[in-house]
C-alpha positions as CSV (number, residue, x, y, z in Angstrom):
1,M,13.0,-24.2,7.4
2,K,14.5,-21.4,5.3
3,T,15.8,-18.4,7.2
4,S,18.1,-15.5,7.6
5,Y,18.4,-13.3,10.7
6,P,18.7,-9.6,9.9
7,V,19.5,-8.7,13.5
8,R,21.5,-9.9,16.5
9,I,18.5,-10.9,18.6
10,L,17.4,-14.4,19.6
11,L,13.7,-14.7,18.9
12,L,13.1,-17.6,21.4
13,S,12.8,-20.0,18.5
14,L,15.2,-22.0,16.4
15,V,14.9,-22.9,12.8
16,A,16.5,-25.6,10.7
17,P,19.8,-24.8,8.9
18,L,19.8,-23.9,5.3
19,L,21.4,-25.8,2.5
20,I,22.4,-22.8,0.4
21,G,21.2,-19.7,2.1
22,S,18.2,-17.6,2.9
23,C,17.2,-15.4,5.9
24,L,14.8,-12.4,6.7
25,R,5.6,5.5,-5.5
26,L,8.1,6.7,-7.8
27,P,8.0,10.3,-9.2
28,A,6.6,10.3,-12.7
29,S,10.1,11.0,-14.0
30,M,11.3,7.7,-12.6
31,D,8.5,5.4,-13.8
32,K,10.5,4.6,-16.9
33,P,14.2,4.3,-17.7
34,G,16.0,7.5,-18.1
35,D,18.4,9.8,-16.3
36,L,18.3,9.7,-12.5
37,P,17.2,13.0,-11.0
38,K,20.1,15.0,-9.5
39,T,20.2,15.3,-5.8
40,S,22.4,16.7,-3.0
41,A,20.1,15.4,-0.3
42,D,22.0,14.3,2.8
43,P,19.8,13.2,5.8
44,E,22.4,14.7,8.2
45,T,22.1,18.2,6.7
46,A,19.0,18.4,4.5
47,T,15.8,20.1,5.6
48,P,12.9,17.7,5.5
49,D,9.9,18.7,3.4
50,L,6.5,17.7,4.9
51,S,4.4,19.6,2.3
52,G,3.2,16.3,0.8
53,Y,1.7,15.1,4.1
54,L,-1.5,15.9,6.0
55,L,-0.5,17.3,9.4
56,P,-2.7,17.4,12.4
57,T,-4.9,20.5,12.6
58,R,-5.0,20.9,16.4
59,V,-2.8,23.8,17.5
60,P,-0.5,22.6,20.4
61,G,-1.9,24.0,23.7
62,S,-5.5,24.1,22.5
63,P,-8.1,21.7,24.0
64,I,-7.3,18.0,23.3
65,L,-9.9,16.0,21.4
66,S,-10.0,12.3,21.6
67,P,-8.6,10.6,18.6
68,S,-11.3,9.7,16.1
69,P,-12.2,6.0,16.4
70,D,-10.9,3.5,13.8
71,S,-13.3,1.3,12.0
72,E,-14.0,-1.7,14.2
73,R,-12.8,-5.0,12.9
74,V,-13.8,-8.6,13.5
75,L,-11.0,-10.2,15.4
76,P,-10.3,-13.9,15.0
77,P,-11.9,-16.1,17.7
78,I,-9.8,-17.4,20.6
79,R,-9.3,-21.2,20.2
80,S,-11.5,-23.0,22.7
81,E,-10.3,-26.5,22.4
82,S,-7.0,-28.3,22.7
83,R,-5.2,-29.3,19.5
84,E,-2.3,-31.6,18.6
85,Y,1.0,-30.4,17.2
86,T,3.8,-32.6,15.7
87,V,7.3,-31.3,16.6
88,Q,9.3,-30.2,13.6
89,Y,13.0,-29.9,13.2
90,G,14.3,-26.8,15.0
91,D,11.2,-26.4,17.2
92,T,11.4,-25.2,20.8
93,L,8.6,-25.0,23.3
94,N,9.0,-21.2,23.4
95,A,8.5,-21.0,19.6
96,I,5.5,-23.3,19.7
97,S,3.9,-21.3,22.5
98,L,4.4,-18.1,20.5
99,T,2.9,-19.7,17.4
100,F,-0.2,-20.8,19.2
101,G,-0.5,-17.9,21.7
102,V,-0.4,-19.9,24.9
103,D,1.7,-19.7,28.0
104,V,4.8,-21.9,27.7
105,N,4.2,-23.2,31.3
106,A,0.7,-24.2,30.3
107,L,2.1,-26.0,27.3
108,I,4.6,-27.9,29.5
109,A,1.9,-28.7,32.0
110,A,-0.4,-30.1,29.3
111,N,2.4,-32.5,28.2
112,E,3.9,-33.7,31.5
113,P,6.3,-35.4,32.1
114,I,7.9,-33.7,29.1
115,D,11.5,-32.5,29.3
116,P,11.3,-28.9,28.1
117,N,14.9,-29.0,27.0
118,L,14.6,-32.1,24.9
119,L,12.1,-32.2,22.1
120,E,12.2,-35.0,19.5
121,V,11.1,-34.5,15.9
122,G,7.8,-36.3,15.4
123,M,6.7,-35.9,19.0
124,V,3.0,-35.1,19.3
125,L,2.2,-32.3,21.8
126,Q,-1.1,-31.3,23.2
127,V,-1.6,-27.5,22.9
128,P,-4.1,-26.2,25.4
129,P,-6.4,-23.3,24.5
130,P,-5.7,-19.9,25.8
131,V,-8.0,-18.9,28.7
132,P,-8.5,-15.1,28.9
133,V,-8.7,-13.5,32.3
134,A,-9.6,-10.0,31.2
135,D,-10.3,-7.7,28.1
136,A,-7.6,-5.3,27.0
137,P,-8.3,-1.6,27.4
138,E,-9.8,0.5,24.6
139,F,-7.5,3.4,25.3
140,K,-5.5,4.5,22.3
141,I,-1.9,5.2,23.2
142,I,-0.3,6.6,20.0
143,P,-1.1,7.2,16.4
144,D,0.1,4.7,13.8
145,S,2.7,7.1,12.4
146,E,4.4,7.2,15.8
147,L,5.1,3.5,15.8
148,V,6.7,3.2,12.3
149,Y,9.8,5.1,11.1
150,S,7.4,7.5,9.3
151,P,7.6,11.1,8.0
152,S,6.6,12.2,11.5
153,S,10.2,11.5,12.7
154,L,11.8,13.7,10.1
155,G,13.9,16.4,11.7
156,F,13.9,14.8,15.1
157,D,17.4,15.3,16.6
158,I,18.0,12.1,18.6
159,P,21.4,13.0,20.0
160,G,20.4,16.6,20.8
161,F,17.2,15.5,22.6
162,I,19.1,12.9,24.6
163,T,21.8,15.4,25.6
164,Q,19.2,18.0,26.5
165,H,17.6,15.6,29.1
166,S,21.0,14.7,30.6
167,G,19.9,11.3,31.8
168,F,21.8,8.1,32.1
169,L,21.4,7.5,28.3
170,S,23.3,10.6,27.5
171,S,26.6,9.2,28.8
172,Y,26.0,5.6,27.9
173,S,27.9,3.6,25.4
174,E,28.4,-0.1,24.5
175,V,30.1,-2.2,21.9
176,V,27.9,-3.4,19.0
177,D,29.4,-5.5,16.2
178,A,33.0,-4.6,17.4
179,E,32.2,-0.8,17.3
180,V,31.6,1.5,20.3
181,L,28.2,3.2,19.9
182,T,26.8,5.9,22.1
183,G,23.3,5.7,23.5
184,S,21.9,8.0,20.8
185,Q,23.6,6.0,18.0
186,I,22.0,2.8,19.4
187,V,18.6,4.4,19.4
188,E,19.0,5.7,15.9
189,R,20.4,2.3,14.7
190,V,17.5,0.3,16.2
191,S,15.0,2.8,14.8
192,R,16.4,2.5,11.3
193,E,16.9,-1.3,11.3
194,F,13.5,-2.2,12.6
195,S,11.8,0.9,11.0
196,V,10.3,1.9,14.4
197,N,9.8,5.5,15.5
198,P,12.6,6.7,17.8
199,R,10.3,8.8,20.0
200,L,8.3,5.7,20.9
201,L,11.4,3.8,21.7
202,L,12.6,6.6,24.0
203,A,9.2,6.9,25.7
204,M,9.1,3.2,26.4
205,L,12.7,3.2,27.6
206,D,12.0,6.0,30.0
207,Y,8.8,4.4,31.2
208,Q,10.6,1.1,31.9
209,S,13.9,2.4,33.4
210,G,14.1,6.2,33.5
211,W,17.2,6.1,31.3
212,V,16.2,9.2,29.4
213,S,15.3,11.6,32.2
214,S,17.2,10.1,35.2
215,R,20.9,10.1,35.9
216,S,20.5,7.2,38.4
217,P,18.2,4.5,37.1
218,A,17.3,1.4,39.2
219,A,20.2,-1.0,39.5
220,E,18.3,-3.9,37.9
221,T,17.9,-1.8,34.7
222,L,21.6,-1.2,34.1
223,D,21.9,-4.4,32.1
224,F,18.2,-4.7,31.2
225,P,16.9,-1.2,30.5
226,M,13.7,-2.5,29.0
227,R,13.2,-4.9,31.9
228,Y,13.5,-7.9,29.5
229,F,15.4,-10.0,32.0
230,H,16.9,-12.6,29.8
231,P,20.7,-13.2,30.2
232,A,21.3,-13.4,26.5
233,Y,19.9,-9.8,26.0
234,K,22.1,-7.6,28.1
235,G,22.7,-4.1,26.9
236,L,20.7,-1.3,25.3
237,Y,21.0,-2.5,21.7
238,L,19.6,-6.0,22.3
239,Q,17.0,-4.7,24.8
240,L,15.7,-2.1,22.3
241,G,15.8,-4.7,19.6
242,V,13.4,-6.9,21.6
243,A,11.0,-4.0,22.1
244,A,11.1,-2.9,18.5
245,N,10.6,-6.4,17.2
246,E,7.5,-6.9,19.4
247,L,6.1,-3.4,18.6
248,N,6.3,-4.4,14.9
249,R,4.8,-7.8,15.6
250,G,1.7,-6.4,17.2
251,Y,1.4,-3.6,14.6
252,Y,1.6,-5.8,11.6
253,L,-0.5,-8.6,13.0
254,W,-3.2,-6.1,13.7
255,L,-3.2,-4.9,10.1
256,I,-4.0,-8.4,8.9
257,N,-6.6,-9.2,11.6
258,G,-4.1,-11.7,13.1
259,V,-4.6,-10.9,16.8
260,S,-7.1,-12.4,19.1
261,H,-5.3,-12.1,22.5
262,W,-2.1,-11.3,24.3
263,V,-0.1,-13.7,26.5
264,L,1.8,-11.8,29.3
265,V,5.0,-12.9,30.9
266,D,3.2,-14.3,33.9
267,G,1.0,-16.5,31.6
268,S,-2.1,-14.3,31.9
269,V,-4.1,-14.2,28.7
270,I,-5.8,-10.9,27.7
271,R,-8.5,-10.8,25.1
272,A,-7.8,-8.1,22.4
273,V,-10.5,-5.5,21.7
274,S,-11.3,-4.4,18.1
275,S,-11.7,-0.6,18.7
276,I,-8.0,0.3,19.1
277,N,-5.5,1.2,16.3
278,A,-2.5,-0.8,15.0
279,A,0.1,1.2,16.9
280,T,-1.7,0.7,20.2
281,A,-1.9,-3.0,19.4
282,G,1.9,-2.8,18.8
283,V,2.5,-1.3,22.3
284,Q,0.1,-3.8,23.9
285,Q,2.0,-6.7,22.3
286,A,5.4,-5.3,23.2
287,M,4.4,-4.8,26.8
288,S,3.0,-8.4,26.9
289,R,6.7,-9.5,26.6
290,L,7.8,-7.2,29.3
291,A,5.2,-7.2,32.0
292,G,2.8,-9.3,34.1
293,L,-0.9,-8.6,34.6
294,D,-0.9,-5.6,36.9
295,S,2.1,-3.8,35.4
296,W,0.8,-4.5,31.9
297,F,-2.5,-2.8,32.6
298,R,-0.8,0.2,34.1
299,A,1.5,0.5,31.1
300,V,-1.2,0.4,28.4
301,N,-3.9,2.4,30.2
302,Q,-4.0,6.2,30.4
303,G,-1.2,7.5,32.7
304,G,1.2,4.7,31.6
305,I,3.4,4.8,28.5
306,D,1.3,7.6,27.0
307,Q,2.2,9.8,30.0
308,A,5.9,9.0,29.6
309,Y,5.5,10.0,26.0
310,W,3.7,13.2,27.0
311,D,6.3,14.1,29.5
312,L,9.1,13.9,26.9
313,F,7.4,15.0,23.7
314,G,3.8,16.3,24.4
315,Y,0.5,14.9,23.1
316,P,1.4,11.9,20.8
317,F,-1.5,12.5,18.4
318,D,0.0,16.0,17.6
319,Y,2.6,14.0,15.7
320,S,0.2,12.1,13.5
321,V,0.8,12.4,9.8
322,Q,-0.9,10.7,6.9
323,P,0.5,10.6,3.4
324,K,-1.6,11.9,0.5
325,L,-2.5,8.8,-1.6
326,T,-4.7,10.2,-4.2
327,D,-4.3,7.4,-6.7
328,G,-3.7,4.6,-4.3
329,L,-0.3,2.9,-3.7
330,N,1.5,1.1,-6.5
331,Q,4.9,-0.5,-6.4
332,P,7.4,1.2,-8.8
333,L,8.9,-0.8,-11.6
334,M,11.3,-3.4,-10.1
335,Q,13.5,-6.2,-11.5
336,L,15.1,-9.2,-10.1
337,P,18.2,-8.4,-8.0
338,F,20.9,-10.1,-10.2
339,E,22.4,-9.9,-13.6
340,P,20.9,-11.2,-16.8
341,G,21.7,-14.8,-17.6
342,A,22.7,-15.8,-14.1
343,V,20.6,-18.6,-12.6
344,W,19.9,-18.0,-8.9
345,S,17.9,-20.0,-6.4
346,F,14.7,-18.6,-4.8
347,T,15.4,-19.9,-1.3
348,S,12.8,-18.2,0.9
349,G,9.3,-16.9,0.4
350,P,7.7,-14.2,2.5
351,H,9.3,-13.7,5.9
352,G,10.2,-10.9,8.3
353,G,11.8,-7.8,6.8
354,W,13.9,-7.2,9.9
355,G,13.5,-9.6,12.8
356,D,10.5,-11.8,12.7
357,G,7.9,-9.2,13.8
358,S,8.2,-6.8,10.8
359,A,5.5,-8.2,8.5
360,W,6.5,-10.8,6.0
361,A,8.2,-8.2,3.9
362,A,11.2,-10.1,2.6
363,I,12.2,-12.8,0.1
364,D,15.6,-14.4,-0.4
365,F,17.8,-15.4,-3.4
366,A,21.0,-17.4,-3.3
367,P,23.7,-17.2,-6.1
368,P,24.6,-20.0,-8.4
369,G,27.5,-22.4,-7.5
370,D,28.0,-25.7,-5.9
371,A,29.4,-24.6,-2.6
372,L,27.1,-24.6,0.5
373,G,27.0,-22.4,3.6
374,C,28.7,-19.0,4.0
375,V,31.1,-18.9,1.1
376,S,32.5,-16.1,-1.0
377,S,30.7,-15.4,-4.2
378,E,31.8,-13.5,-7.3
379,E,28.1,-13.0,-8.4
380,W,26.6,-9.6,-8.1
381,V,23.5,-8.3,-6.4
382,T,22.0,-5.6,-8.6
383,A,19.6,-2.7,-8.0
384,V,15.9,-3.6,-8.5
385,A,15.1,0.0,-9.3
386,D,16.6,3.5,-9.8
387,G,17.5,5.3,-6.5
388,L,19.9,6.8,-4.0
389,V,22.0,4.7,-1.7
390,T,21.4,6.1,1.8
391,R,23.1,3.4,3.8
392,S,25.9,1.0,3.0
393,E,27.2,-0.7,6.2
394,N,27.1,-3.8,8.3
395,G,25.9,-6.0,5.4
396,V,23.1,-3.6,4.6
397,V,22.4,-1.5,1.5
398,I,19.4,0.8,1.6
399,Q,18.2,2.4,-1.6
400,D,15.9,5.4,-1.5
401,L,13.7,5.5,-4.6
402,D,12.4,9.0,-4.3
403,V,16.1,10.2,-3.9
404,D,15.2,12.8,-1.2
405,G,17.8,11.1,1.1
406,F,15.2,10.2,3.8
407,E,14.3,6.6,4.6
408,Q,11.0,7.8,6.3
409,T,9.5,9.0,3.0
410,G,8.4,7.1,-0.1
411,W,9.7,3.8,-1.2
412,T,12.9,2.3,0.1
413,V,14.5,-1.1,-0.7
414,L,16.6,-3.1,1.8
415,Y,19.3,-5.4,0.5
416,L,20.7,-7.5,3.3
417,H,23.9,-9.7,3.5
418,I,25.9,-7.6,1.0
419,E,29.6,-8.2,1.4
420,S,31.8,-5.3,2.3
421,R,34.1,-6.1,-0.6
422,D,33.1,-4.0,-3.7
423,R,30.0,-2.8,-1.9
424,V,28.4,0.4,-3.3
425,D,29.2,3.6,-1.4
426,K,26.6,5.6,0.5
427,G,25.4,8.6,-1.6
428,T,25.7,6.8,-4.9
429,L,22.9,7.2,-7.4
430,V,22.3,3.8,-8.8
431,K,20.1,2.8,-11.8
432,A,18.2,-0.4,-12.0
433,G,20.4,-3.3,-12.9
434,E,23.6,-1.7,-11.7
435,R,25.9,-3.5,-9.3
436,L,25.5,-3.1,-5.5
437,G,27.9,-5.7,-4.2
438,H,28.3,-9.5,-3.7
439,P,25.9,-11.7,-1.7
440,S,27.3,-13.0,1.6
441,C,26.4,-13.8,5.2
442,E,27.4,-10.4,6.4
443,G,24.9,-8.5,8.5
444,G,22.9,-10.4,11.2
445,F,22.6,-14.1,11.2
446,S,22.8,-16.2,8.1
447,N,24.1,-19.7,7.5
448,G,24.2,-19.5,3.7
449,T,25.3,-16.9,1.2
450,H,22.3,-15.0,-0.2
451,V,20.6,-11.7,-0.5
452,H,17.5,-10.7,1.6
453,L,15.3,-8.3,-0.2
454,A,12.5,-6.2,1.4
455,R,10.5,-3.0,0.8
456,R,9.2,-0.1,2.9
457,Y,6.8,2.7,2.1
458,N,6.8,5.8,4.3
459,G,8.7,3.6,6.9
460,Q,6.1,0.8,6.8
461,W,7.2,-2.7,5.8
462,I,5.2,-3.9,2.8
463,S,4.3,-7.6,3.0
464,A,5.4,-9.8,0.1
465,D,2.2,-11.8,0.4
466,G,-0.2,-8.9,1.1
467,F,-2.2,-6.4,-0.9
468,L,0.9,-5.3,-2.8
469,P,3.2,-8.3,-3.5
470,F,6.6,-8.0,-5.1
471,N,6.6,-7.6,-8.9
472,L,10.1,-8.3,-10.1
473,D,10.3,-8.4,-13.9
474,G,6.7,-9.6,-13.9
475,W,7.4,-12.3,-11.2
476,I,4.7,-11.9,-8.5
477,S,5.4,-13.1,-5.0
478,S,2.9,-15.0,-2.9
479,G,2.9,-17.0,0.3
480,T,1.3,-20.2,1.6
481,G,0.5,-18.9,5.2
482,V,3.7,-20.5,6.4
483,Q,6.7,-18.2,6.9
484,Y,9.5,-18.7,4.4
485,D,7.3,-20.8,2.1
486,G,6.0,-19.2,-1.1
487,H,6.1,-18.8,-4.9
488,L,7.1,-16.4,-7.6
489,V,4.7,-16.6,-10.5
490,K,4.9,-15.1,-14.0
491,D,2.2,-15.9,-16.5
492,T,2.2,-19.7,-16.6
493,L,5.5,-20.2,-14.9
494,S,5.9,-20.8,-11.1
495,V,9.0,-21.0,-9.0
496,E,8.8,-22.4,-5.5
497,A,10.9,-21.4,-2.5
498,W,13.3,-24.2,-1.3
499,D,16.3,-24.2,0.9
500,A,18.3,-26.1,-1.7
501,R,19.2,-25.9,-5.4
502,L,16.4,-27.7,-7.2
503,P,14.7,-27.3,-10.6
504,E,11.7,-26.0,-8.7
505,N,13.4,-22.8,-7.4
506,Q,15.7,-21.8,-10.2
507,I,15.1,-18.3,-11.7
508,Q,16.9,-15.9,-14.0
509,R,16.4,-12.6,-15.7
């Protein structure tokens, strides 16, 4: 169907090619048009201000209290009967097994003598039910703010910390997108791209391979430091990307009661329990892609990843922060991301903000024109709101709407696939409607020129089909329950997402 890939990671599923292109609270002074506030904030030199957040009250070193329990939720039931599935264009057995939460080997066995490398569109598969062998532990590993790229990560010196520990990571480097990056630069890049807390990534990396604290990690981890032994995922960048994507998957599925069980790499099915928090669900999901039954239970129980975290940073719940939301959360005023009078195509409804695990936070628009595929466009992507450009690189523009210079606080907007030609510079204060650059295929995977638009608040991806949908010039986003499908609705008008130029998906300011 309709897709863009914001990252260089293969998600064990393929999707059909596009026809024209798709992927993946303001201060009171900014609620209405006017002058942008002046700022000299630079995330590299500015001092973070945490005065607007509730910090933990326990004094480090004092007795540790168990984290207060979250409200228990009713998880969806585990399917108990087989069902049929008709193969669609672009399907793979891995993708189908992920969709239905079953072991791929069980899926193959239920459809013998199927050739797992040759699926035909229209083929009807029998999808067996998952059969749990155990319940997941109730132990809470980390607070939610330690999974997302939240205000709790403000001021954390990634290169300084890695250098201080003098492990293998401190001298590591690899080529990413034709650029040599150090280990600390890779950790920072993955954290910012996926919006995942760098402390958690480092703790999981050290638990899996010892790269942070050991100078001589096990030989099998030199190419696969997260122990995701897939030949297409060699190197730290791709390995951390897999972990970050799965951390997000578990976290955001938990928030929408979308989890009933975990399927481990050895095919074991573990029934989820309702008394954990979203971040713990994220870790349990991530480790399900990295471990079999025994090693998974060791990792997610007390003395596993939590101990690796403790050894590096101390008690994880000492880092818990919660924003003060006295009046609830509201999206600031936003407009469509293109110039007035230009007719664009709404090509993708709600889908992943970065990777396919990061909530369905994004929607896509393709520029006017008759050309198909990755073509140069003279059309302009414009800012949806007033804000400060904190990143402009690798096809990405990030706009910080509270202009403090930190992506971990307040509202930020991601514009993906922005061509390097004429792209706005980092540090620029941009008003709503001003030009950011041209749509393209730059940044991640895309087979059609377009712009991928997503939002975050305090580092958390905000779903385009959830409690706070996009509102762009009064156009409200909604989904159908199928990734990439959806609508934009304004009063009595409705525009449907299609991977083509059709009357049904044309939209203009």
